[in-house]
C-alpha positions, -999 to 999 in steps of 0.1 A, spaced: 60 -55 -340 58 -35 -309 29 -15 -292 12 -6 -262 -3 -36 -244 -26 -42 -215 3 -54 -194 -16 -61 -163 -41 -81 -181 -13 -102 -199 5 -107 -167 -26 -118 -148 -35 -145 -176 1 -156 -175 1 -159 -135 -29 -181 -138 -16 -203 -165 17 -208 -147 -1 -223 -117 -1 -253 -140 37 -251 -141 38 -248 -103 16 -279 -100 40 -297 -125 69 -291 -103 49 -298 -72 35 -332 -85 70 -341 -97 87 -335 -64 60 -345 -37 72 -379 -39 108 -369 -27 93 -364 8 69 -394 10 86 -421 -8 102 -439 23 66 -436 41 51 -451 11 76 -480 10 68 -486 47 32 -483 46 22 -499 11 53 -520 -2 73 -535 26 42 -551 44 35 -570 11 68 -582 10 78 -564 -21 113 -551 -29 133 -526 -46 116 -532 -81 82 -524 -68 95 -494 -48 112 -480 -79 81 -486 -101 59 -469 -75 82 -438 -71 84 -434 -109 49 -444 -118 38 -407 -124 64 -407 -152 40 -431 -172 12 -406 -169 37 -378 -180 43 -396 -213 4 -403 -218 -4 -368 -211 20 -356 -234 8 -378 -263 -29 -369 -257 -22 -332 -252 -25 -325 -290 -60 -341 -294 -73 -325 -263 -61 -291 -269 -72 -292 -306 -107 -304 -297 -113 -290 -263 -94 -259 -266 -62 -247 -247 -82 -233 -218 -106 -265 -213 -74 -286 -216 -59 -269 -186 -91 -274 -167 -90 -311 -174 -52 -311 -161 -64 -292 -131 -92 -317 -122 -66 -345 -126 -42 -329 -102 -70 -325 -77 -81 -361 -80 -45 -374 -79 -37 -353 -48 -67 -369 -29 -66 -403 -44 -27 -407 -36 -34 -395 0 -63 -419 5 -60 -448 -20 -83 -467 3 -114 -449 -12 -112 -468 -42 -115 -501 -25 -135 -489 5 -110 -505 30 -86 -491 55 -58 -501 79 -39 -527 60 -17 -528 29 -31 -548 0 -22 -552 -35 -53 -535 -44 -43 -504 -23 -9 -502 -41 -25 -504 -74 -48 -477 -65 -20 -455 -53 -2 -459 -86 -32 -452 -107 -38 -419 -87 0 -411 -93 -4 -419 -130 -35 -396 -131 -11 -368 -116 13 -377 -142 -12 -371 -170 -19 -338 -155 17 -330 -156 21 -341 -192 -8 -321 -201 3 -291 -184 38 -293 -197 25 -289 -232 -5 -268 -231 7 -241 -204 36 -228 -228 12 -233 -257 -16 -213 -241 8 -183 -230 25 -183 -263 -9 -180 -282 -19 -151 -258 13 -130 -253 25 -103 -278 58 -111 -296 80 -88 -280 70 -101 -243 63 -136 -253 96 -151 -245 94 -136 -209 59 -146 -203 65 -182 -215 97 -184 -194 77 -176 -163 64 -213 -166 101 -226 -160 102 -204 -129 70 -216 -117 80 -253 -122 111 -246 -101 91 -228 -75 66 -255 -71 94 -279 -65 108 -255 -38 73 -251 -23 66 -286 -18 100 -293 -4 91 -270 24 56 -282 27 69 -317 33 94 -305 57 68 -286 76 45 -317 78 73 -340 91 91 -314 113 89 -325 149 68 -358 143 75 -393 150 84 -417 123 53 -437 131 32 -408 126 48 -397 92 46 -434 80 10 -435 88 -5 -401 83 21 -376 75 27 -388 39 -10 -385 33 -10 -348 42 21 -343 17 -1 -358 -12 -33 -340 0 -16 -306 2 -14 -305 -37 -54 -303 -38 -51 -267 -26 -32 -252 -56 -50 -276 -79 -84 -262 -68 -71 -228 -71 -58 -234 -106 -92 -249 -118 -111 -220 -103 -91 -192 -117 -90 -208 -152 -127 -198 -155 -118 -163 -153 -92 -162 -183 -100 -162 -219 -94 -189 -246 -66 -180 -268 -74 -159 -300 -55 -183 -322 -77 -214 -311 -108 -193 -313 -101 -181 -348 -93 -218 -359 -128 -227 -347 -143 -198 -368 -153 -178 -337 -138 -146 -351 -157 -120 -329 -146 -137 -297 -110 -140 -311 -110 -102 -320 -124 -93 -286 -95 -113 -269 -70 -94 -290 -84 -60 -285 -83 -65 -246 -48 -76 -250 -34 -52 -277 -57 -24 -282 -80 -19 -314 -55 -10 -340 -29 -36 -331 -56 -63 -326 -69 -58 -362 -36 -62 -377 -27 -94 -357 -63 -106 -365 -57 -103 -401 -25 -124 -398 -42 -150 -379 -71 -152 -405 -47 -154 -433 -27 -182 -414 -60 -202 -409 -70 -198 -444 -38 -212 -458 -33 -240 -434 -36 -268 -457 -63 -286 -436 -40 -286 -405 -20 -317 -417 9 -324 -395 35 -324 -423 18 -296 -441 49 -275 -436 73 -302 -441 92 -325 -419 120 -299 -406 97 -280 -383 88 -314 -364 124 -326 -364 135 -292 -349 108 -294 -321 116 -332 -312 155 -324 -311 149 -294 -290 130 -316 -265 156 -345 -267 185 -324 -263 171 -305 -232 171 -340 -215 202 -358 -231 224 -329 -216 218 -346 -184 199 -320 -163 174 -343 -147 203 -366 -138 218 -337 -119 185 -327 -103 175 -364 -95 208 -378 -83 226 -346 -72 232 -359 -35 245 -392 -50 267 -375 -74 284 -356 -47 287 -387 -25 302 -407 -52 330 -379 -54 337 -382 -18 315 -356 -2 300 -364 30 260 -370 29 251 -340 51 273 -317 30 259 -332 -2 225 -323 9 235 -287 16 251 -283 -18 218 -296 -34 201 -268 -15 228 -243 -31 220 -256 -65 183 -250 -59 191 -214 -53 213 -213 -84 182 -227 -105 161 -198 -93 187 -171 -98 197 -181 -135 159 -190 -145 152 -151 -135 183 -141 -156 167 -160 -185 133 -143 -180 150 -108 -180 171 -115 -211 152 -137 -235 133 -109 -252 165 -87 -254 192 -111 -265 172 -136 -285 166 -173 -281 196 -187 -301 223 -165 -284 212 -176 -249 208 -215 -260 242 -215 -276 259 -198 -247 242 -222 -223 252 -253 -243 289 -240 -242 286 -236 -204 270 -270 -198 298 -286 -220 325 -270 -199 308 -282 -167 303 -316 -178 336 -321 -196 354 -308 -165 333 -334 -144 344 -362 -167 380 -353 -164 379 -349 -125 361 -383 -123 386 -400 -144 417 -386 -124 397 -392 -92 402 -355 -81 378 -347 -52 371 -312 -38 353 -280 -42 357 -281 -79 330 -308 -81 304 -282 -66 318 -255 -90 315 -274 -121 281 -288 -112 270 -252 -106 283 -240 -139 267 -267 -157 232 -261 -137 234 -223 -140 241 -226 -178 210 -248 -184 187 -227 -161 196 -195 -180 191 -212 -214 178 -247 -222 156 -249 -192 130 -220 -200 139 -214 -236 132 -248 -249 96 -244 -238 96 -209 -253 106 -223 -287 83 -251 -284 55 -227 -279 66 -205 -309 79 -224 -337 50 -245 -348 23 -231 -373 -10 -223 -357 -31 -252 -372 -6 -280 -364 6 -264 -330 -14 -289 -309 -4 -320 -325 34 -309 -331 37 -299 -294 23 -333 -283 50 -350 -302 77 -327 -289 66 -330 -254 60 -368 -257 95 -371 -268 108 -350 -241 93 -372 -213 105 -403 -232 140 -389 -233 138 -381 -197 128 -415 -187 157 -429 -208 185 -406 -194 173 -409 -158 170 -447 -160 204 -454 -176 225 -431 -152 229 -457 -126 242 -485 -148 263 -459 -170 280 -447 -136 289 -484 -128 305 -487 -161 325 -453 -159 318 -418 -144 341 -402 -168 323 -418 -197 289 -408 -183 297 -371 -177 316 -371 -211 285 -382 -229 264 -354 -216 293 -330 -223 291 -343 -259 254 -338 -260 260 -302 -249 284 -295 -278 261 -312 -303 231 -293 -288 250 -259 -297 258 -271 -332 220 -280 -337 208 -246 -325 234 -227 -347 225 -247 -377 187 -256 -374 169 -234 -350 154 -201 -364 154 -170 -342 118 -162 -330 128 -129 -311 100 -103 -319 82 -122 -346 44 -130 -345 35 -167 -344 22 -161 -379 56 -146 -391 71 -178 -377 49 -197 -401 62 -179 -431 98 -190 -421 88 -228 -424 70 -222 -456 104 -208 -471 122 -241 -460 
């Protein structure tokens, strides 16, 4: 169903929503520049070791899982828009609290167990914001955008995540540049965390200017408001047709029970999330310098190659944005899976044969580029699209919680797997890439050009 849309309005709403994606990336990556200073200021003076350091660096991930789990209840009860406002508040509090954890205990100048606990609590708050944003931003955009531009609009969120990571790398670098190590360890790291308060405040403020989604309004029997939003987006004639489909969907929703449309749609959503992590992308992103060093690349060169990978991430995410509504979701996912399999299987062979050289960089770039043009953004597009209206909040929450759990599992098992065998490790990720292609081919429906209500009919047939 194509028509003339209010493009400027749709893009404006999308850009506001994707600040949540930018904060997702910002909050996830801000620790990279501050973790050594946090260790020096909060951990080492207490005589704590590597375990406390690792737990502190990764504490936000606990919040991410919590945020994913509660996103369904919040988005269903408060609405999509107000859930994002909650996320913005959490980002803001986390930014200031992580920068000055002393405020919770009204003490300054010395590391204590209480300060370390307070810092981790604030980081967990930010993680809850990340978990909420990762679930609700794609849902919000998916419920606002018309079908023939929906893939492109939701894909902007992945670009915003990567852009947020890129921005905070430069912010951290700018804060630390030219400063003494003592200053960075006592003050600089605080500025790094506090800097997140600026985009968080902007996000929360701008959210008051965008509407609630017409699907959520219709589910809450606010039909006049739902129709008004649709008319502003689609124009009167197209809005009436879409509104009729939404009303029919709400009427036939079987009370919003999670399994009202069977188990298959939930299984597909969870497997999309799990495969997105099991192919090993976060291992590559988190451990890229270590991967290059383990294959014999000097440390300075490995950091430079990581920057090259960052540029690859941006370029190929833009490629996905441009092509997702033209080529469709399934072709891009299958093509990406094949490219990822080639990259990881080649790395497994090179690791087994102890071949070191430019090929390492080439095949990691092939893997990363393949992911960024496919599974990176399009997994989020599909999660926003495939679930029926009345169960979308609950179903997205399950899928996103599964994604964060899979992220934790893959990231935490990488070091011991590498100690066992590099060839086995990369071979495992290559196998997951092959299985992901088969999964998409056999189980994932094409959503290109379909309204969310038409997708509902697909699951009824199954």
